[in-house]
C-alpha positions in Angstrom: 156.9 97.0 84.6 154.2 95.9 87.1 152.3 92.7 86.6 148.9 94.4 86.2 150.3 96.7 83.6 151.1 93.7 81.4 147.6 92.4 81.6 145.4 94.4 79.2 142.2 92.8 80.6 142.8 93.9 84.2 140.6 96.6 85.7 142.7 99.5 86.9 141.3 101.2 90.0 140.6 104.8 89.8 142.6 107.3 91.9 139.5 108.5 93.8 138.4 104.9 94.5 137.0 104.7 98.1 137.2 108.5 98.6 134.1 109.6 96.8 131.9 112.2 98.5 128.5 110.8 98.9 125.5 113.0 98.5 123.6 114.2 101.6 120.4 112.3 102.6 117.3 113.9 101.1 113.8 112.8 102.3 111.5 112.4 99.3 108.4 111.3 101.2 107.1 113.7 103.7 103.6 114.6 105.0 102.2 115.8 108.3 98.9 117.0 109.8 96.2 116.3 112.4 94.5 112.9 112.0 91.9 111.0 114.0 93.5 107.7 115.0 91.8 104.5 116.3 94.1 101.7 117.5 92.7 98.4 116.5 95.5 96.0 117.3 98.6 96.4 119.6 100.3 93.6 117.8 99.4 91.1 115.0 97.6 88.8 117.5 96.8 91.3 120.3 93.5 93.3 120.2 93.9 96.8 121.6 92.1 97.6 124.9 91.9 101.4 124.0 89.9 101.6 120.8 88.5 105.2 121.0 89.2 107.8 118.4 91.9 110.4 119.3 92.9 113.5 117.4 96.7 113.3 117.1 99.4 115.0 115.1 101.0 112.6 112.6 104.3 113.1 110.8 105.5 110.9 108.0 109.2 111.3 107.4 110.7 108.8 104.9 110.0 105.3 106.2 109.1 106.4 109.7 105.7 107.5 111.1 105.8 109.6 114.2 102.6 110.3 116.3 102.5 113.3 118.6 99.9 114.7 121.0 100.6 118.2 119.6 102.7 119.5 116.6 106.4 119.3 117.6 107.2 122.6 116.0 105.1 124.4 118.6 107.5 123.3 121.3 109.8 126.1 120.2 107.2 128.6 121.2 107.3 127.3 124.8 111.1 127.5 125.3 112.3 130.1 127.8 116.0 130.3 127.0 118.1 127.2 127.5 116.6 126.1 130.8 112.9 125.4 131.4 111.1 125.3 134.7 110.5 121.7 135.9 106.8 121.8 135.4 107.0 123.4 132.0 109.7 120.9 131.0 107.5 118.0 132.0 104.5 119.5 130.1 106.7 120.1 127.1 108.0 116.5 127.1 104.5 115.1 127.5 102.9 117.0 124.6 105.7 117.4 122.1 107.7 114.2 122.5 106.6 111.4 120.0 103.9 109.2 121.5 104.8 106.4 119.0 107.5 105.9 116.4 106.4 103.3 113.8 108.6 101.7 111.1 106.8 101.2 107.8 109.0 98.3 106.7 106.7 95.5 105.6 103.6 97.5 106.4 100.4 97.8 104.3 98.2 100.9 103.8 94.8 101.1 102.1 91.3 102.2 102.3 89.3 100.4 105.1 86.5 99.1 103.0 85.1 97.0 105.8 84.8 99.9 108.2 81.6 101.8 107.5 81.0 103.6 110.7 83.1 106.7 109.7 83.8 107.9 106.2 87.3 108.7 104.8 89.0 106.0 106.9 92.2 104.1 105.9 93.9 101.2 107.6 97.6 101.0 108.4 98.8 97.5 109.3 102.5 97.2 110.4 104.5 94.0 110.2 105.2 93.5 113.9 103.5 96.5 115.5 100.1 98.0 115.8 97.2 98.2 113.3 95.6 101.6 113.1 92.6 103.2 111.6 93.2 106.8 110.3 90.2 109.0 109.7 90.7 112.1 107.5 88.5 115.2 106.9 87.8 114.5 103.2 88.1 111.9 100.5 90.9 113.8 98.8 92.9 114.0 102.0 92.5 110.3 102.6 93.8 109.5 99.1 96.8 111.8 99.7 97.7 110.0 102.9 97.3 106.5 101.3 99.6 107.5 98.4 102.2 108.9 100.8 102.1 105.9 103.1 102.4 103.5 100.2 105.3 105.4 98.7 107.1 105.2 102.1 106.3 101.5 102.3 107.6 100.8 98.8 111.1 102.2 99.8 111.2 100.8 103.3 112.9 97.5 102.6 116.2 96.5 101.0 116.2 96.1 97.3 116.7 92.3 97.7 113.6 92.0 99.9 111.2 94.5 98.2 108.1 93.1 96.6 106.6 94.7 93.6 105.5 98.3 94.5 101.8 98.7 95.2 100.0 101.7 93.8 96.6 102.7 94.9 93.8 102.3 92.3 90.3 103.5 92.6 87.9 101.1 90.8 84.9 103.4 90.3 84.2 107.0 89.4 82.1 107.2 92.5 85.1 106.5 94.7 87.1 109.1 92.8 84.6 111.8 93.4 83.9 110.8 97.0 80.3 110.0 96.5 78.6 107.0 98.0 79.3 103.7 96.3 76.6 101.3 95.4 76.1 98.4 97.9 77.2 95.9 95.2 80.4 97.8 94.4 81.2 98.1 98.1 80.6 94.4 98.7 83.0 93.6 95.9 85.7 95.8 97.3 85.2 94.2 100.8 85.5 90.7 99.3 88.6 91.7 97.3 90.2 93.1 100.4 89.4 89.9 102.4 90.9 87.7 99.7 94.0 89.8 99.6 94.4 89.4 103.4 93.9 85.7 103.2 96.5 85.3 100.5 99.0 87.4 102.5 98.5 85.2 105.5 99.1 82.1 103.4 102.3 83.6 102.0 103.5 84.5 105.5 
């Protein structure tokens, strides 16, 4: 009789141990669409030189944000068999290749309360990369993008490094309906956002 058979408290390995078939990857956070983007910062301490608004195509896939000049699925319409003419290939690469691929690990996304020039604007601040303003066509669309970005951020880090998930909350009925907030409420939200940023800088 083997030694481990004599020990009743021993853990006997299963026959399929180490040979389990893992499930296929399934993306649970996905959103895409045309968005107006303004680049505020190229890096945490580097102000961007190109700060104009640009209409770009944004694709959120899991914890990665890809930015294109044109929707990538339209590239299939431009294909002429397996080989493309050189000019068409260059044009295809310029418009349909990702202009930027941004990791959302450690990023923050929320409404840009301090930016009042354009409505329906949100701010995406990455840990080591750019800081972007995203302007949407409506209040509802802005809320949808914030929720999807925050969901992607919440799953972007390892379990040991994840902070408590942040969920978007709208403090007033006016914000929920998209109507104009009172100056007092807007000032309170700006002050709250400023305190949150200062606390984050102290923790870092």
